PLY file of the C-alpha trace (Angstrom):
ply
format ascii 1.0
element vertex 255
property float x
property float y
property float z
element edge 254
property int vertex1
property int vertex2
end_header
65.71 4.19 42.47
62.20 5.07 41.30
59.40 2.87 42.60
58.06 0.32 40.11
54.65 1.56 39.08
53.80 -1.08 36.49
54.44 -4.76 36.95
54.64 -7.09 33.99
53.54 -6.42 30.46
50.06 -5.57 29.17
49.56 -9.18 28.08
50.26 -10.34 31.67
47.47 -8.25 33.17
44.16 -9.99 34.08
41.44 -9.35 31.57
37.73 -9.04 32.24
35.26 -11.69 31.07
33.91 -9.33 28.43
37.39 -8.85 26.95
38.40 -12.52 27.08
35.15 -13.69 25.50
33.98 -11.33 22.75
30.22 -11.20 22.36
28.81 -13.06 19.38
27.59 -10.74 16.64
25.19 -13.32 15.13
22.65 -14.75 17.61
22.53 -18.49 18.12
18.88 -18.51 17.03
18.26 -15.62 14.58
14.62 -16.61 14.07
13.87 -16.32 17.79
15.87 -13.08 17.96
13.82 -11.62 15.10
10.57 -12.79 16.70
11.44 -10.91 19.89
11.45 -7.59 18.04
8.49 -5.47 16.94
9.76 -5.58 13.36
9.87 -9.38 13.46
6.32 -9.64 14.75
5.11 -7.25 12.04
6.84 -9.38 9.41
5.12 -12.49 10.81
1.76 -10.71 10.75
2.34 -9.61 7.16
3.44 -13.07 5.96
0.59 -14.92 7.67
-1.79 -12.20 6.54
-0.87 -12.85 2.90
-1.66 -16.56 3.32
-4.97 -15.81 5.05
-6.02 -13.18 2.49
-5.24 -15.63 -0.31
-7.39 -18.27 1.38
-10.24 -15.80 1.93
-10.29 -14.83 -1.75
-10.11 -18.47 -2.89
-12.87 -19.43 -0.45
-15.07 -16.59 -1.69
-14.61 -17.65 -5.31
-15.52 -21.21 -4.35
-18.66 -20.03 -2.58
-19.78 -18.12 -5.68
-20.08 -21.43 -7.54
-23.44 -21.80 -5.83
-24.83 -19.41 -8.45
-23.89 -22.01 -11.10
-26.22 -24.55 -9.54
-26.18 -27.41 -7.07
-24.03 -29.69 -9.23
-21.25 -27.11 -9.61
-20.89 -26.32 -5.90
-21.28 -29.94 -4.79
-18.68 -31.11 -7.32
-16.32 -28.42 -6.06
-16.80 -29.64 -2.48
-16.00 -33.20 -3.54
-12.88 -31.99 -5.40
-11.54 -30.35 -2.23
-11.60 -33.73 -0.52
-10.18 -35.78 -3.39
-7.36 -33.44 -4.49
-3.98 -34.99 -3.87
-5.18 -38.55 -4.47
-3.75 -41.15 -4.78
-0.60 -39.65 -3.25
-2.61 -38.56 -0.23
-5.64 -40.27 1.29
-9.17 -38.94 0.91
-9.33 -35.49 2.49
-5.58 -35.52 3.15
-4.72 -32.37 1.21
-7.67 -30.56 2.75
-6.31 -31.35 6.22
-2.87 -30.10 5.18
-4.45 -26.81 4.15
-6.41 -26.64 7.39
-3.30 -27.22 9.50
-1.37 -24.53 7.62
-4.24 -22.08 8.03
-4.57 -22.91 11.73
-0.85 -22.29 12.20
-1.10 -18.96 10.36
-4.07 -17.90 12.47
-2.24 -18.83 15.69
0.90 -16.91 14.67
-1.14 -13.95 13.45
-3.09 -13.64 16.69
-0.03 -14.21 18.89
1.98 -11.57 17.05
-0.93 -9.11 17.23
-1.39 -9.59 20.98
2.32 -9.30 21.71
2.66 -6.21 19.52
-0.17 -4.60 21.46
1.51 -5.39 24.77
4.83 -4.04 23.53
3.13 -0.83 22.43
1.46 -0.46 25.82
4.76 -1.12 27.60
6.50 1.52 25.50
3.78 4.04 26.43
2.52 3.09 29.93
0.61 6.38 30.28
-1.97 7.28 27.68
-2.20 10.61 25.92
-4.13 13.41 27.65
-5.71 14.15 24.30
-5.46 11.85 21.32
-5.84 13.01 17.73
-7.41 10.26 15.59
-7.45 12.18 12.33
-4.47 10.27 10.90
-5.99 6.85 11.57
-9.09 5.13 10.18
-12.16 3.48 11.63
-10.86 0.11 10.39
-7.59 0.62 12.28
-9.34 1.71 15.50
-11.63 -1.35 15.45
-8.95 -3.85 14.37
-8.90 -5.73 17.68
-12.68 -5.99 18.00
-13.15 -7.09 14.40
-10.46 -9.73 14.97
-12.26 -11.12 18.03
-15.58 -11.27 16.16
-13.90 -13.03 13.24
-12.42 -15.71 15.52
-15.87 -16.36 17.00
-17.34 -16.42 13.51
-14.81 -18.98 12.25
-15.66 -21.29 15.16
-19.40 -20.95 14.45
-18.89 -21.33 10.70
-17.02 -24.62 11.16
-19.69 -25.94 13.51
-22.44 -24.73 11.17
-21.72 -25.40 7.50
-18.72 -27.73 7.88
-19.84 -29.97 10.71
-23.61 -29.39 10.75
-23.52 -29.34 14.54
-25.45 -26.08 14.99
-28.07 -24.22 12.97
-29.82 -27.28 11.55
-32.69 -29.42 12.68
-32.10 -33.12 13.26
-31.38 -34.88 9.96
-31.42 -31.63 7.94
-27.64 -31.41 7.36
-26.33 -33.59 4.51
-22.65 -34.36 4.10
-21.17 -32.94 0.85
-24.56 -31.54 -0.18
-23.27 -27.98 0.00
-26.07 -26.39 -2.01
-28.74 -27.93 0.19
-26.90 -27.06 3.41
-26.27 -23.46 2.38
-29.90 -22.87 1.43
-31.17 -24.52 4.60
-28.66 -22.68 6.80
-29.11 -19.21 5.36
-32.89 -19.50 5.24
-32.77 -18.63 8.96
-32.64 -14.83 8.90
-30.67 -14.29 12.09
-28.00 -16.75 10.93
-27.66 -14.82 7.68
-27.56 -11.56 9.63
-24.71 -12.87 11.78
-22.80 -13.86 8.65
-23.31 -10.42 7.12
-22.10 -8.68 10.30
-19.07 -10.97 10.44
-18.26 -10.19 6.81
-18.49 -6.47 7.59
-15.85 -7.05 10.29
-13.78 -9.00 7.76
-14.06 -6.06 5.35
-12.73 -3.65 7.99
-9.99 -6.10 8.96
-8.89 -6.56 5.36
-8.97 -2.82 4.67
-6.47 -2.10 7.42
-4.63 -5.43 7.11
-3.76 -5.11 3.41
-2.71 -1.51 3.96
-0.47 -2.52 6.90
1.01 -5.31 4.78
2.19 -2.97 2.01
3.58 -0.61 4.63
5.53 -3.40 6.34
7.07 -4.38 3.01
7.91 -0.74 2.30
5.93 -0.60 -0.93
4.21 2.69 -0.15
5.66 6.10 -0.87
4.33 9.57 -1.57
3.28 8.64 -5.11
1.84 5.20 -4.35
0.00 5.92 -1.10
-3.29 6.90 -2.71
-3.24 3.97 -5.15
-2.38 1.39 -2.50
-4.95 2.82 -0.10
-7.60 2.48 -2.81
-6.43 -1.06 -3.64
-6.75 -2.22 -0.02
-10.29 -0.86 0.15
-11.28 -2.39 -3.17
-10.05 -5.82 -2.03
-11.99 -5.47 1.23
-15.22 -4.33 -0.46
-14.99 -7.03 -3.17
-14.56 -9.76 -0.54
-17.44 -8.35 1.51
-19.76 -8.20 -1.52
-18.78 -11.68 -2.67
-19.40 -13.35 0.68
-22.68 -11.62 1.59
-24.11 -12.23 -1.89
-24.80 -15.85 -0.91
-26.94 -15.30 2.23
-28.64 -12.33 0.58
-29.50 -14.45 -2.47
-30.90 -17.21 -0.27
-33.03 -14.81 1.78
-34.27 -13.13 -1.40
-35.20 -16.47 -2.95
-32.76 -16.17 -5.85
-30.99 -19.35 -4.74
-33.24 -22.17 -3.59
0 1
1 2
2 3
3 4
4 5
5 6
6 7
7 8
8 9
9 10
10 11
11 12
12 13
13 14
14 15
15 16
16 17
17 18
18 19
19 20
20 21
21 22
22 23
23 24
24 25
25 26
26 27
27 28
28 29
29 30
30 31
31 32
32 33
33 34
34 35
35 36
36 37
37 38
38 39
39 40
40 41
41 42
42 43
43 44
44 45
45 46
46 47
47 48
48 49
49 50
50 51
51 52
52 53
53 54
54 55
55 56
56 57
57 58
58 59
59 60
60 61
61 62
62 63
63 64
64 65
65 66
66 67
67 68
68 69
69 70
70 71
71 72
72 73
73 74
74 75
75 76
76 77
77 78
78 79
79 80
80 81
81 82
82 83
83 84
84 85
85 86
86 87
87 88
88 89
89 90
90 91
91 92
92 93
93 94
94 95
95 96
96 97
97 98
98 99
99 100
100 101
101 102
102 103
103 104
104 105
105 106
106 107
107 108
108 109
109 110
110 111
111 112
112 113
113 114
114 115
115 116
116 117
117 118
118 119
119 120
120 121
121 122
122 123
123 124
124 125
125 126
126 127
127 128
128 129
129 130
130 131
131 132
132 133
133 134
134 135
135 136
136 137
137 138
138 139
139 140
140 141
141 142
142 143
143 144
144 145
145 146
146 147
147 148
148 149
149 150
150 151
151 152
152 153
153 154
154 155
155 156
156 157
157 158
158 159
159 160
160 161
161 162
162 163
163 164
164 165
165 166
166 167
167 168
168 169
169 170
170 171
171 172
172 173
173 174
174 175
175 176
176 177
177 178
178 179
179 180
180 181
181 182
182 183
183 184
184 185
185 186
186 187
187 188
188 189
189 190
190 191
191 192
192 193
193 194
194 195
195 196
196 197
197 198
198 199
199 200
200 201
201 202
202 203
203 204
204 205
205 206
206 207
207 208
208 209
209 210
210 211
211 212
212 213
213 214
214 215
215 216
216 217
217 218
218 219
219 220
220 221
221 222
222 223
223 224
224 225
225 226
226 227
227 228
228 229
229 230
230 231
231 232
232 233
233 234
234 235
235 236
236 237
237 238
238 239
239 240
240 241
241 242
242 243
243 244
244 245
245 246
246 247
247 248
248 249
249 250
250 251
251 252
252 253
253 254
């Protein structure tokens, strides 16, 4: 009689944990799973970047009201604090906007830092020789311009929003935007710092808008030149719009 080589049926055999419990195809938290990938972080940077670029353009247009006179810019400042009333309290909508912007900035910076670390981890040893022809100056200085912009935002809030720095005692007046802007930008080194910060913003926008259209897959061989030009036009227009105010104050055109 031949020896029994197989005992029992296939169904009776013990199965491994992997076979008994099939792995879930859909993660329990798809948002967290997406965030853990480089693609997810780039999407977050693009989405928050759109919000921040929209705010920058709106803020620039609001600043340009100073050329319409003190009443126009001061009325605009009062509107920002009363919008949403009576549904929201005084300044309520403005704080909602600030919280959203703060969240976007936090996500944008976090995604940028983590993307950089992931890139370094993927290439622990640098190139012996690195060809920078395919990149731009804006792309190579992206991190430094970002750091300068964060410092600028902090100073800007303390300066023209809170009146904590850059003014002599009693010189800052709440909601008197025209007066505060003229008094603040009359100090040449303060205006110079603003102009330098706006140059960094210009570089950041140039590369940021271009990266955004790439992340969304809008660029192709035919559109590359047009989209590249569009990103630079947006950056230059924002730069010119913002620096026009301190330049006009220093030149005596706004007083």
